All heavy atoms as atom14 arrays in JSON, in Angstrom:
{
  "sequence": "MSCFRVLLCIIFPPLAVLDKGCGSIAIVTILTLCAWIPGVIGALVILNNNNPKT",
  "atom14_mask": [
    [1, 1, 1, 1, 1, 1, 1, 1, 0, 0, 0, 0, 0, 0],
    [1, 1, 1, 1, 1, 1, 0, 0, 0, 0, 0, 0, 0, 0],
    [1, 1, 1, 1, 1, 1, 0, 0, 0, 0, 0, 0, 0, 0],
    [1, 1, 1, 1, 1, 1, 1, 1, 1, 1, 1, 0, 0, 0],
    [1, 1, 1, 1, 1, 1, 1, 1, 1, 1, 1, 0, 0, 0],
    [1, 1, 1, 1, 1, 1, 1, 0, 0, 0, 0, 0, 0, 0],
    [1, 1, 1, 1, 1, 1, 1, 1, 0, 0, 0, 0, 0, 0],
    [1, 1, 1, 1, 1, 1, 1, 1, 0, 0, 0, 0, 0, 0],
    [1, 1, 1, 1, 1, 1, 0, 0, 0, 0, 0, 0, 0, 0],
    [1, 1, 1, 1, 1, 1, 1, 1, 0, 0, 0, 0, 0, 0],
    [1, 1, 1, 1, 1, 1, 1, 1, 0, 0, 0, 0, 0, 0],
    [1, 1, 1, 1, 1, 1, 1, 1, 1, 1, 1, 0, 0, 0],
    [1, 1, 1, 1, 1, 1, 1, 0, 0, 0, 0, 0, 0, 0],
    [1, 1, 1, 1, 1, 1, 1, 0, 0, 0, 0, 0, 0, 0],
    [1, 1, 1, 1, 1, 1, 1, 1, 0, 0, 0, 0, 0, 0],
    [1, 1, 1, 1, 1, 0, 0, 0, 0, 0, 0, 0, 0, 0],
    [1, 1, 1, 1, 1, 1, 1, 0, 0, 0, 0, 0, 0, 0],
    [1, 1, 1, 1, 1, 1, 1, 1, 0, 0, 0, 0, 0, 0],
    [1, 1, 1, 1, 1, 1, 1, 1, 0, 0, 0, 0, 0, 0],
    [1, 1, 1, 1, 1, 1, 1, 1, 1, 0, 0, 0, 0, 0],
    [1, 1, 1, 1, 0, 0, 0, 0, 0, 0, 0, 0, 0, 0],
    [1, 1, 1, 1, 1, 1, 0, 0, 0, 0, 0, 0, 0, 0],
    [1, 1, 1, 1, 0, 0, 0, 0, 0, 0, 0, 0, 0, 0],
    [1, 1, 1, 1, 1, 1, 0, 0, 0, 0, 0, 0, 0, 0],
    [1, 1, 1, 1, 1, 1, 1, 1, 0, 0, 0, 0, 0, 0],
    [1, 1, 1, 1, 1, 0, 0, 0, 0, 0, 0, 0, 0, 0],
    [1, 1, 1, 1, 1, 1, 1, 1, 0, 0, 0, 0, 0, 0],
    [1, 1, 1, 1, 1, 1, 1, 0, 0, 0, 0, 0, 0, 0],
    [1, 1, 1, 1, 1, 1, 1, 0, 0, 0, 0, 0, 0, 0],
    [1, 1, 1, 1, 1, 1, 1, 1, 0, 0, 0, 0, 0, 0],
    [1, 1, 1, 1, 1, 1, 1, 1, 0, 0, 0, 0, 0, 0],
    [1, 1, 1, 1, 1, 1, 1, 0, 0, 0, 0, 0, 0, 0],
    [1, 1, 1, 1, 1, 1, 1, 1, 0, 0, 0, 0, 0, 0],
    [1, 1, 1, 1, 1, 1, 0, 0, 0, 0, 0, 0, 0, 0],
    [1, 1, 1, 1, 1, 0, 0, 0, 0, 0, 0, 0, 0, 0],
    [1, 1, 1, 1, 1, 1, 1, 1, 1, 1, 1, 1, 1, 1],
    [1, 1, 1, 1, 1, 1, 1, 1, 0, 0, 0, 0, 0, 0],
    [1, 1, 1, 1, 1, 1, 1, 0, 0, 0, 0, 0, 0, 0],
    [1, 1, 1, 1, 0, 0, 0, 0, 0, 0, 0, 0, 0, 0],
    [1, 1, 1, 1, 1, 1, 1, 0, 0, 0, 0, 0, 0, 0],
    [1, 1, 1, 1, 1, 1, 1, 1, 0, 0, 0, 0, 0, 0],
    [1, 1, 1, 1, 0, 0, 0, 0, 0, 0, 0, 0, 0, 0],
    [1, 1, 1, 1, 1, 0, 0, 0, 0, 0, 0, 0, 0, 0],
    [1, 1, 1, 1, 1, 1, 1, 1, 0, 0, 0, 0, 0, 0],
    [1, 1, 1, 1, 1, 1, 1, 0, 0, 0, 0, 0, 0, 0],
    [1, 1, 1, 1, 1, 1, 1, 1, 0, 0, 0, 0, 0, 0],
    [1, 1, 1, 1, 1, 1, 1, 1, 0, 0, 0, 0, 0, 0],
    [1, 1, 1, 1, 1, 1, 1, 1, 0, 0, 0, 0, 0, 0],
    [1, 1, 1, 1, 1, 1, 1, 1, 0, 0, 0, 0, 0, 0],
    [1, 1, 1, 1, 1, 1, 1, 1, 0, 0, 0, 0, 0, 0],
    [1, 1, 1, 1, 1, 1, 1, 1, 0, 0, 0, 0, 0, 0],
    [1, 1, 1, 1, 1, 1, 1, 0, 0, 0, 0, 0, 0, 0],
    [1, 1, 1, 1, 1, 1, 1, 1, 1, 0, 0, 0, 0, 0],
    [1, 1, 1, 1, 1, 1, 1, 0, 0, 0, 0, 0, 0, 0]
  ],
  "atom14_positions": [
    [[240.8, -71.3, 29.29], [241.53, -70.34, 28.45], [243.0, -70.79, 28.56], [243.53, -70.8, 29.75], [241.32, -68.91, 28.75], [241.67, -67.99, 27.6], [241.19, -66.33, 27.72], [240.9, -65.94, 29.53], [0.0, 0.0, 0.0], [0.0, 0.0, 0.0], [0.0, 0.0, 0.0], [0.0, 0.0, 0.0], [0.0, 0.0, 0.0], [0.0, 0.0, 0.0]],
    [[243.63, -71.21, 27.5], [244.98, -71.68, 27.65], [245.94, -70.46, 27.65], [245.53, -69.36, 27.2], [245.32, -72.62, 26.41], [245.24, -71.88, 25.27], [0.0, 0.0, 0.0], [0.0, 0.0, 0.0], [0.0, 0.0, 0.0], [0.0, 0.0, 0.0], [0.0, 0.0, 0.0], [0.0, 0.0, 0.0], [0.0, 0.0, 0.0], [0.0, 0.0, 0.0]],
    [[247.18, -70.84, 28.09], [248.18, -69.78, 28.02], [248.52, -69.26, 26.58], [248.81, -68.2, 26.4], [249.35, -70.3, 28.73], [249.2, -70.64, 30.49], [0.0, 0.0, 0.0], [0.0, 0.0, 0.0], [0.0, 0.0, 0.0], [0.0, 0.0, 0.0], [0.0, 0.0, 0.0], [0.0, 0.0, 0.0], [0.0, 0.0, 0.0], [0.0, 0.0, 0.0]],
    [[248.41, -70.25, 25.69], [248.68, -69.86, 24.29], [247.65, -68.86, 23.82], [248.02, -67.87, 23.09], [248.73, -71.13, 23.36], [248.85, -70.78, 21.97], [250.16, -70.37, 21.45], [247.74, -71.02, 21.1], [250.26, -70.13, 20.09], [247.89, -70.77, 19.78], [249.1, -70.22, 19.25], [0.0, 0.0, 0.0], [0.0, 0.0, 0.0], [0.0, 0.0, 0.0]],
    [[246.36, -69.09, 24.06], [245.35, -68.14, 23.63], [245.5, -66.78, 24.35], [245.18, -65.65, 23.66], [244.01, -68.65, 24.08], [243.51, -69.92, 23.33], [243.43, -69.66, 21.73], [242.25, -68.93, 21.41], [241.27, -69.6, 20.85], [241.29, -70.81, 20.63], [240.21, -68.87, 20.37], [0.0, 0.0, 0.0], [0.0, 0.0, 0.0], [0.0, 0.0, 0.0]],
    [[245.94, -66.66, 25.69], [246.22, -65.43, 26.29], [247.37, -64.67, 25.68], [247.25, -63.44, 25.32], [246.43, -65.67, 27.82], [246.89, -64.36, 28.47], [245.2, -66.23, 28.39], [0.0, 0.0, 0.0], [0.0, 0.0, 0.0], [0.0, 0.0, 0.0], [0.0, 0.0, 0.0], [0.0, 0.0, 0.0], [0.0, 0.0, 0.0], [0.0, 0.0, 0.0]],
    [[248.41, -65.43, 25.29], [249.58, -64.82, 24.67], [249.2, -64.33, 23.25], [249.66, -63.26, 22.85], [250.64, -65.89, 24.59], [252.02, -65.37, 24.03], [252.57, -64.3, 24.92], [252.92, -66.48, 23.95], [0.0, 0.0, 0.0], [0.0, 0.0, 0.0], [0.0, 0.0, 0.0], [0.0, 0.0, 0.0], [0.0, 0.0, 0.0], [0.0, 0.0, 0.0]],
    [[248.29, -65.0, 22.55], [247.86, -64.6, 21.15], [247.04, -63.29, 21.31], [247.04, -62.44, 20.5], [247.11, -65.8, 20.58], [246.93, -65.73, 19.15], [248.26, -65.66, 18.37], [246.21, -66.95, 18.64], [0.0, 0.0, 0.0], [0.0, 0.0, 0.0], [0.0, 0.0, 0.0], [0.0, 0.0, 0.0], [0.0, 0.0, 0.0], [0.0, 0.0, 0.0]],
    [[246.22, -63.33, 22.48], [245.45, -61.99, 22.76], [246.3, -60.86, 22.87], [245.86, -59.79, 22.4], [244.52, -62.25, 23.92], [243.06, -63.17, 23.81], [0.0, 0.0, 0.0], [0.0, 0.0, 0.0], [0.0, 0.0, 0.0], [0.0, 0.0, 0.0], [0.0, 0.0, 0.0], [0.0, 0.0, 0.0], [0.0, 0.0, 0.0], [0.0, 0.0, 0.0]],
    [[247.38, -61.04, 23.56], [248.27, -59.85, 23.83], [248.99, -59.53, 22.52], [249.22, -58.43, 22.19], [249.25, -60.28, 24.89], [248.37, -60.4, 26.13], [250.4, -59.22, 25.07], [249.32, -61.02, 27.36], [0.0, 0.0, 0.0], [0.0, 0.0, 0.0], [0.0, 0.0, 0.0], [0.0, 0.0, 0.0], [0.0, 0.0, 0.0], [0.0, 0.0, 0.0]],
    [[249.45, -60.5, 21.76], [250.26, -60.19, 20.54], [249.4, -59.77, 19.4], [249.69, -58.63, 18.73], [251.11, -61.52, 20.11], [252.11, -61.76, 21.16], [251.84, -61.22, 18.81], [252.84, -63.09, 21.02], [0.0, 0.0, 0.0], [0.0, 0.0, 0.0], [0.0, 0.0, 0.0], [0.0, 0.0, 0.0], [0.0, 0.0, 0.0], [0.0, 0.0, 0.0]],
    [[248.36, -60.41, 19.04], [247.53, -60.05, 17.88], [246.08, -60.42, 18.21], [245.74, -61.64, 17.91], [247.98, -60.79, 16.63], [247.33, -60.22, 15.34], [247.52, -58.95, 15.0], [246.51, -61.08, 14.64], [246.84, -58.51, 13.87], [245.89, -60.65, 13.49], [246.15, -59.29, 13.1], [0.0, 0.0, 0.0], [0.0, 0.0, 0.0], [0.0, 0.0, 0.0]],
    [[245.29, -59.7, 18.88], [243.92, -59.88, 19.33], [243.0, -60.58, 18.33], [242.28, -61.57, 18.72], [243.4, -58.63, 19.92], [244.68, -57.82, 20.21], [245.62, -58.24, 19.27], [0.0, 0.0, 0.0], [0.0, 0.0, 0.0], [0.0, 0.0, 0.0], [0.0, 0.0, 0.0], [0.0, 0.0, 0.0], [0.0, 0.0, 0.0], [0.0, 0.0, 0.0]],
    [[242.88, -60.02, 17.05], [241.93, -60.63, 16.13], [242.17, -62.08, 15.79], [241.3, -62.82, 15.59], [242.01, -59.79, 14.91], [242.55, -58.49, 15.35], [243.5, -58.78, 16.53], [0.0, 0.0, 0.0], [0.0, 0.0, 0.0], [0.0, 0.0, 0.0], [0.0, 0.0, 0.0], [0.0, 0.0, 0.0], [0.0, 0.0, 0.0], [0.0, 0.0, 0.0]],
    [[243.37, -62.49, 15.81], [243.73, -63.9, 15.59], [243.24, -64.87, 16.67], [242.88, -65.97, 16.49], [245.17, -64.11, 15.38], [245.68, -65.37, 14.78], [245.14, -65.78, 13.43], [247.23, -65.33, 14.59], [0.0, 0.0, 0.0], [0.0, 0.0, 0.0], [0.0, 0.0, 0.0], [0.0, 0.0, 0.0], [0.0, 0.0, 0.0], [0.0, 0.0, 0.0]],
    [[243.24, -64.31, 17.88], [242.93, -65.16, 19.02], [241.36, -65.37, 19.0], [241.03, -66.46, 19.54], [243.23, -64.37, 20.32], [0.0, 0.0, 0.0], [0.0, 0.0, 0.0], [0.0, 0.0, 0.0], [0.0, 0.0, 0.0], [0.0, 0.0, 0.0], [0.0, 0.0, 0.0], [0.0, 0.0, 0.0], [0.0, 0.0, 0.0], [0.0, 0.0, 0.0]],
    [[240.55, -64.57, 18.49], [239.08, -64.85, 18.43], [238.65, -65.3, 17.05], [237.49, -65.28, 16.69], [238.27, -63.58, 18.77], [238.61, -63.3, 20.26], [238.58, -62.48, 17.85], [0.0, 0.0, 0.0], [0.0, 0.0, 0.0], [0.0, 0.0, 0.0], [0.0, 0.0, 0.0], [0.0, 0.0, 0.0], [0.0, 0.0, 0.0], [0.0, 0.0, 0.0]],
    [[239.57, -65.87, 16.24], [239.26, -66.31, 14.91], [238.18, -67.34, 14.89], [237.32, -67.28, 13.91], [240.55, -66.89, 14.23], [240.51, -67.06, 12.72], [240.3, -65.72, 12.04], [241.79, -67.62, 12.27], [0.0, 0.0, 0.0], [0.0, 0.0, 0.0], [0.0, 0.0, 0.0], [0.0, 0.0, 0.0], [0.0, 0.0, 0.0], [0.0, 0.0, 0.0]],
    [[238.1, -68.28, 15.72], [237.1, -69.37, 15.74], [235.78, -68.96, 16.5], [235.0, -69.77, 16.66], [237.68, -70.6, 16.4], [238.05, -70.41, 17.79], [238.2, -69.31, 18.29], [238.13, -71.52, 18.48], [0.0, 0.0, 0.0], [0.0, 0.0, 0.0], [0.0, 0.0, 0.0], [0.0, 0.0, 0.0], [0.0, 0.0, 0.0], [0.0, 0.0, 0.0]],
    [[235.58, -67.69, 17.01], [234.42, -67.26, 17.63], [233.33, -66.66, 16.76], [232.29, -66.35, 17.26], [234.85, -66.33, 18.79], [235.78, -66.85, 19.76], [235.31, -68.11, 20.48], [236.36, -68.47, 21.39], [235.94, -69.84, 21.94], [0.0, 0.0, 0.0], [0.0, 0.0, 0.0], [0.0, 0.0, 0.0], [0.0, 0.0, 0.0], [0.0, 0.0, 0.0]],
    [[233.59, -66.54, 15.52], [232.66, -65.97, 14.58], [233.01, -64.62, 14.04], [233.92, -63.92, 14.49], [0.0, 0.0, 0.0], [0.0, 0.0, 0.0], [0.0, 0.0, 0.0], [0.0, 0.0, 0.0], [0.0, 0.0, 0.0], [0.0, 0.0, 0.0], [0.0, 0.0, 0.0], [0.0, 0.0, 0.0], [0.0, 0.0, 0.0], [0.0, 0.0, 0.0]],
    [[232.26, -64.24, 12.93], [232.54, -63.07, 12.15], [232.28, -61.67, 13.07], [233.14, -60.82, 13.04], [231.59, -62.92, 11.05], [232.44, -63.23, 9.52], [0.0, 0.0, 0.0], [0.0, 0.0, 0.0], [0.0, 0.0, 0.0], [0.0, 0.0, 0.0], [0.0, 0.0, 0.0], [0.0, 0.0, 0.0], [0.0, 0.0, 0.0], [0.0, 0.0, 0.0]],
    [[231.31, -61.73, 13.9], [231.07, -60.47, 14.77], [232.15, -60.35, 15.69], [232.57, -59.15, 15.91], [0.0, 0.0, 0.0], [0.0, 0.0, 0.0], [0.0, 0.0, 0.0], [0.0, 0.0, 0.0], [0.0, 0.0, 0.0], [0.0, 0.0, 0.0], [0.0, 0.0, 0.0], [0.0, 0.0, 0.0], [0.0, 0.0, 0.0], [0.0, 0.0, 0.0]],
    [[232.64, -61.38, 16.3], [233.71, -61.19, 17.33], [235.01, -60.67, 16.68], [235.68, -59.86, 17.15], [234.02, -62.53, 18.02], [232.95, -62.95, 18.75], [0.0, 0.0, 0.0], [0.0, 0.0, 0.0], [0.0, 0.0, 0.0], [0.0, 0.0, 0.0], [0.0, 0.0, 0.0], [0.0, 0.0, 0.0], [0.0, 0.0, 0.0], [0.0, 0.0, 0.0]],
    [[235.26, -61.22, 15.44], [236.47, -60.75, 14.71], [236.28, -59.29, 14.34], [237.32, -58.54, 14.52], [236.74, -61.73, 13.49], [236.96, -63.1, 13.92], [237.82, -61.2, 12.63], [237.02, -64.07, 12.73], [0.0, 0.0, 0.0], [0.0, 0.0, 0.0], [0.0, 0.0, 0.0], [0.0, 0.0, 0.0], [0.0, 0.0, 0.0], [0.0, 0.0, 0.0]],
    [[235.23, -58.98, 13.87], [235.09, -57.5, 13.49], [235.15, -56.64, 14.76], [235.81, -55.44, 14.55], [233.61, -57.41, 12.8], [0.0, 0.0, 0.0], [0.0, 0.0, 0.0], [0.0, 0.0, 0.0], [0.0, 0.0, 0.0], [0.0, 0.0, 0.0], [0.0, 0.0, 0.0], [0.0, 0.0, 0.0], [0.0, 0.0, 0.0], [0.0, 0.0, 0.0]],
    [[234.48, -56.94, 15.84], [234.66, -56.13, 16.93], [236.02, -55.88, 17.5], [236.51, -54.81, 17.75], [233.58, -56.7, 18.12], [232.18, -56.5, 17.72], [233.98, -55.92, 19.44], [231.24, -57.17, 18.66], [0.0, 0.0, 0.0], [0.0, 0.0, 0.0], [0.0, 0.0, 0.0], [0.0, 0.0, 0.0], [0.0, 0.0, 0.0], [0.0, 0.0, 0.0]],
    [[236.72, -57.03, 17.62], [238.06, -57.07, 18.18], [239.0, -56.26, 17.18], [239.9, -55.54, 17.51], [238.6, -58.46, 18.45], [240.11, -58.48, 18.84], [237.78, -58.99, 19.64], [0.0, 0.0, 0.0], [0.0, 0.0, 0.0], [0.0, 0.0, 0.0], [0.0, 0.0, 0.0], [0.0, 0.0, 0.0], [0.0, 0.0, 0.0], [0.0, 0.0, 0.0]],
    [[238.81, -56.43, 15.8], [239.6, -55.72, 14.88], [239.32, -54.22, 14.95], [240.4, -53.44, 14.84], [239.26, -56.29, 13.4], [239.58, -57.63, 13.4], [240.06, -55.62, 12.27], [0.0, 0.0, 0.0], [0.0, 0.0, 0.0], [0.0, 0.0, 0.0], [0.0, 0.0, 0.0], [0.0, 0.0, 0.0], [0.0, 0.0, 0.0], [0.0, 0.0, 0.0]],
    [[238.16, -53.78, 15.0], [237.88, -52.32, 15.14], [238.52, -51.77, 16.43], [239.19, -50.76, 16.46], [236.34, -52.06, 15.1], [235.85, -52.4, 13.72], [235.96, -50.65, 15.51], [234.31, -52.34, 13.62], [0.0, 0.0, 0.0], [0.0, 0.0, 0.0], [0.0, 0.0, 0.0], [0.0, 0.0, 0.0], [0.0, 0.0, 0.0], [0.0, 0.0, 0.0]],
    [[238.34, -52.55, 17.52], [238.93, -52.11, 18.81], [240.47, -52.11, 18.7], [241.17, -51.02, 19.25], [238.52, -52.98, 19.89], [237.05, -52.91, 20.43], [236.77, -53.97, 21.36], [236.87, -51.51, 21.08], [0.0, 0.0, 0.0], [0.0, 0.0, 0.0], [0.0, 0.0, 0.0], [0.0, 0.0, 0.0], [0.0, 0.0, 0.0], [0.0, 0.0, 0.0]],
    [[241.0, -52.93, 17.97], [242.58, -53.03, 17.83], [242.99, -51.86, 17.01], [244.14, -51.36, 17.21], [242.95, -54.44, 17.24], [242.52, -55.49, 18.21], [244.46, -54.5, 17.28], [0.0, 0.0, 0.0], [0.0, 0.0, 0.0], [0.0, 0.0, 0.0], [0.0, 0.0, 0.0], [0.0, 0.0, 0.0], [0.0, 0.0, 0.0], [0.0, 0.0, 0.0]],
    [[242.27, -51.52, 16.01], [242.63, -50.36, 15.11], [242.5, -49.09, 15.85], [243.3, -48.14, 15.61], [241.73, -50.39, 13.81], [242.07, -51.49, 12.88], [241.02, -51.43, 11.74], [243.45, -51.51, 12.32], [0.0, 0.0, 0.0], [0.0, 0.0, 0.0], [0.0, 0.0, 0.0], [0.0, 0.0, 0.0], [0.0, 0.0, 0.0], [0.0, 0.0, 0.0]],
    [[241.55, -48.99, 16.77], [241.41, -47.74, 17.52], [242.58, -47.59, 18.51], [243.12, -46.48, 18.54], [240.12, -47.81, 18.23], [238.6, -47.64, 17.2], [0.0, 0.0, 0.0], [0.0, 0.0, 0.0], [0.0, 0.0, 0.0], [0.0, 0.0, 0.0], [0.0, 0.0, 0.0], [0.0, 0.0, 0.0], [0.0, 0.0, 0.0], [0.0, 0.0, 0.0]],
    [[242.89, -48.6, 19.12], [244.04, -48.66, 20.0], [244.24, -50.11, 20.38], [243.38, -50.98, 20.45], [243.72, -47.86, 21.36], [0.0, 0.0, 0.0], [0.0, 0.0, 0.0], [0.0, 0.0, 0.0], [0.0, 0.0, 0.0], [0.0, 0.0, 0.0], [0.0, 0.0, 0.0], [0.0, 0.0, 0.0], [0.0, 0.0, 0.0], [0.0, 0.0, 0.0]],
    [[245.46, -50.41, 20.78], [245.84, -51.87, 20.97], [245.21, -52.38, 22.25], [244.68, -53.52, 22.27], [247.36, -51.91, 21.05], [247.85, -53.17, 21.26], [247.79, -54.41, 20.48], [248.57, -53.72, 22.51], [248.44, -55.48, 21.11], [248.77, -55.03, 22.41], [248.83, -53.08, 23.66], [249.35, -55.8, 23.33], [249.52, -53.87, 24.67], [249.83, -55.16, 24.49]],
    [[245.22, -51.56, 23.38], [244.76, -52.07, 24.68], [243.21, -52.5, 24.52], [242.87, -53.56, 25.04], [245.09, -51.06, 25.76], [246.45, -50.92, 26.0], [244.35, -51.41, 27.07], [247.3, -52.02, 26.46], [0.0, 0.0, 0.0], [0.0, 0.0, 0.0], [0.0, 0.0, 0.0], [0.0, 0.0, 0.0], [0.0, 0.0, 0.0], [0.0, 0.0, 0.0]],
    [[242.41, -51.64, 23.98], [240.98, -52.18, 23.97], [240.73, -53.35, 23.21], [239.91, -54.25, 23.5], [240.3, -50.93, 23.21], [241.06, -49.79, 23.55], [242.51, -50.29, 23.57], [0.0, 0.0, 0.0], [0.0, 0.0, 0.0], [0.0, 0.0, 0.0], [0.0, 0.0, 0.0], [0.0, 0.0, 0.0], [0.0, 0.0, 0.0], [0.0, 0.0, 0.0]],
    [[241.54, -53.6, 22.17], [241.57, -54.78, 21.36], [241.96, -56.05, 22.18], [241.3, -57.14, 22.2], [0.0, 0.0, 0.0], [0.0, 0.0, 0.0], [0.0, 0.0, 0.0], [0.0, 0.0, 0.0], [0.0, 0.0, 0.0], [0.0, 0.0, 0.0], [0.0, 0.0, 0.0], [0.0, 0.0, 0.0], [0.0, 0.0, 0.0], [0.0, 0.0, 0.0]],
    [[242.94, -55.85, 23.11], [243.39, -56.94, 23.93], [242.26, -57.27, 24.93], [242.01, -58.37, 25.3], [244.78, -56.61, 24.65], [245.04, -57.64, 25.71], [245.85, -56.54, 23.58], [0.0, 0.0, 0.0], [0.0, 0.0, 0.0], [0.0, 0.0, 0.0], [0.0, 0.0, 0.0], [0.0, 0.0, 0.0], [0.0, 0.0, 0.0], [0.0, 0.0, 0.0]],
    [[241.79, -56.28, 25.54], [240.69, -56.39, 26.51], [239.43, -57.12, 25.88], [238.89, -58.0, 26.49], [240.35, -55.1, 27.27], [241.47, -54.52, 28.07], [239.07, -55.18, 28.05], [241.33, -53.23, 28.63], [0.0, 0.0, 0.0], [0.0, 0.0, 0.0], [0.0, 0.0, 0.0], [0.0, 0.0, 0.0], [0.0, 0.0, 0.0], [0.0, 0.0, 0.0]],
    [[239.02, -56.61, 24.8], [237.91, -57.19, 24.04], [238.08, -58.73, 23.76], [237.27, -59.5, 23.93], [0.0, 0.0, 0.0], [0.0, 0.0, 0.0], [0.0, 0.0, 0.0], [0.0, 0.0, 0.0], [0.0, 0.0, 0.0], [0.0, 0.0, 0.0], [0.0, 0.0, 0.0], [0.0, 0.0, 0.0], [0.0, 0.0, 0.0], [0.0, 0.0, 0.0]],
    [[239.3, -59.0, 23.31], [239.67, -60.45, 22.9], [239.61, -61.31, 24.24], [239.1, -62.38, 24.26], [241.01, -60.52, 22.26], [0.0, 0.0, 0.0], [0.0, 0.0, 0.0], [0.0, 0.0, 0.0], [0.0, 0.0, 0.0], [0.0, 0.0, 0.0], [0.0, 0.0, 0.0], [0.0, 0.0, 0.0], [0.0, 0.0, 0.0], [0.0, 0.0, 0.0]],
    [[240.18, -60.8, 25.31], [240.14, -61.51, 26.56], [238.8, -61.67, 27.15], [238.5, -62.83, 27.55], [241.06, -60.87, 27.62], [242.53, -60.96, 27.38], [243.24, -60.04, 28.37], [243.0, -62.37, 27.55], [0.0, 0.0, 0.0], [0.0, 0.0, 0.0], [0.0, 0.0, 0.0], [0.0, 0.0, 0.0], [0.0, 0.0, 0.0], [0.0, 0.0, 0.0]],
    [[237.95, -60.68, 26.98], [236.57, -60.75, 27.52], [235.71, -61.86, 26.58], [235.15, -62.67, 27.1], [235.78, -59.43, 27.4], [234.37, -59.56, 27.51], [236.38, -58.57, 28.48], [0.0, 0.0, 0.0], [0.0, 0.0, 0.0], [0.0, 0.0, 0.0], [0.0, 0.0, 0.0], [0.0, 0.0, 0.0], [0.0, 0.0, 0.0], [0.0, 0.0, 0.0]],
    [[235.96, -61.8, 25.26], [235.17, -62.77, 24.41], [235.59, -64.22, 24.59], [234.84, -65.0, 24.79], [235.41, -62.37, 22.83], [234.62, -61.06, 22.59], [234.99, -63.44, 22.03], [234.96, -60.45, 21.27], [0.0, 0.0, 0.0], [0.0, 0.0, 0.0], [0.0, 0.0, 0.0], [0.0, 0.0, 0.0], [0.0, 0.0, 0.0], [0.0, 0.0, 0.0]],
    [[236.96, -64.32, 24.8], [237.47, -65.63, 25.08], [236.96, -66.16, 26.39], [236.64, -67.24, 26.61], [238.99, -65.78, 24.97], [239.45, -65.65, 23.63], [241.03, -65.76, 23.66], [239.03, -66.88, 22.65], [0.0, 0.0, 0.0], [0.0, 0.0, 0.0], [0.0, 0.0, 0.0], [0.0, 0.0, 0.0], [0.0, 0.0, 0.0], [0.0, 0.0, 0.0]],
    [[236.94, -65.22, 27.42], [236.47, -65.67, 28.78], [234.97, -66.04, 28.88], [234.59, -67.0, 29.49], [236.88, -64.67, 29.81], [236.67, -65.06, 31.24], [236.81, -66.27, 31.46], [236.38, -64.16, 32.15], [0.0, 0.0, 0.0], [0.0, 0.0, 0.0], [0.0, 0.0, 0.0], [0.0, 0.0, 0.0], [0.0, 0.0, 0.0], [0.0, 0.0, 0.0]],
    [[234.17, -65.24, 28.14], [232.79, -65.47, 28.13], [232.37, -66.81, 27.4], [231.37, -67.44, 27.74], [231.92, -64.34, 27.49], [231.95, -63.12, 28.39], [232.1, -63.33, 29.57], [231.73, -61.99, 27.79], [0.0, 0.0, 0.0], [0.0, 0.0, 0.0], [0.0, 0.0, 0.0], [0.0, 0.0, 0.0], [0.0, 0.0, 0.0], [0.0, 0.0, 0.0]],
    [[233.12, -67.16, 26.38], [232.79, -68.3, 25.57], [233.4, -69.57, 26.1], [233.26, -70.61, 25.51], [233.26, -68.06, 24.11], [232.33, -67.13, 23.38], [231.15, -66.97, 23.66], [232.9, -66.36, 22.45], [0.0, 0.0, 0.0], [0.0, 0.0, 0.0], [0.0, 0.0, 0.0], [0.0, 0.0, 0.0], [0.0, 0.0, 0.0], [0.0, 0.0, 0.0]],
    [[234.22, -69.46, 27.22], [234.87, -70.61, 27.79], [233.86, -71.39, 28.65], [233.45, -70.78, 29.59], [236.09, -70.16, 28.47], [237.04, -71.36, 28.88], [236.92, -72.41, 28.26], [237.92, -71.03, 29.71], [0.0, 0.0, 0.0], [0.0, 0.0, 0.0], [0.0, 0.0, 0.0], [0.0, 0.0, 0.0], [0.0, 0.0, 0.0], [0.0, 0.0, 0.0]],
    [[233.59, -72.7, 28.37], [232.57, -73.41, 29.24], [233.16, -73.63, 30.54], [234.45, -73.96, 30.76], [232.48, -74.72, 28.44], [233.55, -74.86, 27.55], [234.08, -73.44, 27.29], [0.0, 0.0, 0.0], [0.0, 0.0, 0.0], [0.0, 0.0, 0.0], [0.0, 0.0, 0.0], [0.0, 0.0, 0.0], [0.0, 0.0, 0.0], [0.0, 0.0, 0.0]],
    [[232.38, -73.42, 31.59], [232.83, -73.69, 33.07], [232.67, -75.13, 33.29], [231.59, -75.71, 33.11], [231.95, -72.86, 33.96], [231.85, -71.39, 33.55], [232.76, -70.51, 34.43], [232.49, -69.16, 34.28], [233.12, -68.47, 33.32], [0.0, 0.0, 0.0], [0.0, 0.0, 0.0], [0.0, 0.0, 0.0], [0.0, 0.0, 0.0], [0.0, 0.0, 0.0]],
    [[233.77, -75.7, 33.81], [233.68, -77.08, 34.32], [233.87, -77.26, 35.78], [234.44, -76.44, 36.41], [234.78, -77.92, 33.48], [235.99, -77.41, 33.62], [234.38, -77.98, 31.98], [0.0, 0.0, 0.0], [0.0, 0.0, 0.0], [0.0, 0.0, 0.0], [0.0, 0.0, 0.0], [0.0, 0.0, 0.0], [0.0, 0.0, 0.0], [0.0, 0.0, 0.0]]
  ]
}
């Protein structure tokens, strides 16, 4: 996960998961609309789970 993606998660979470699919965008958008912090946490979790381990 790059620093740019983490910063994007903090500023606007749905934009950070844009390339992860419709379901991820919908989940993070709903969480962000409920409250900002759950949206940030959801985006960070999704980005961390989809990041291949090398």
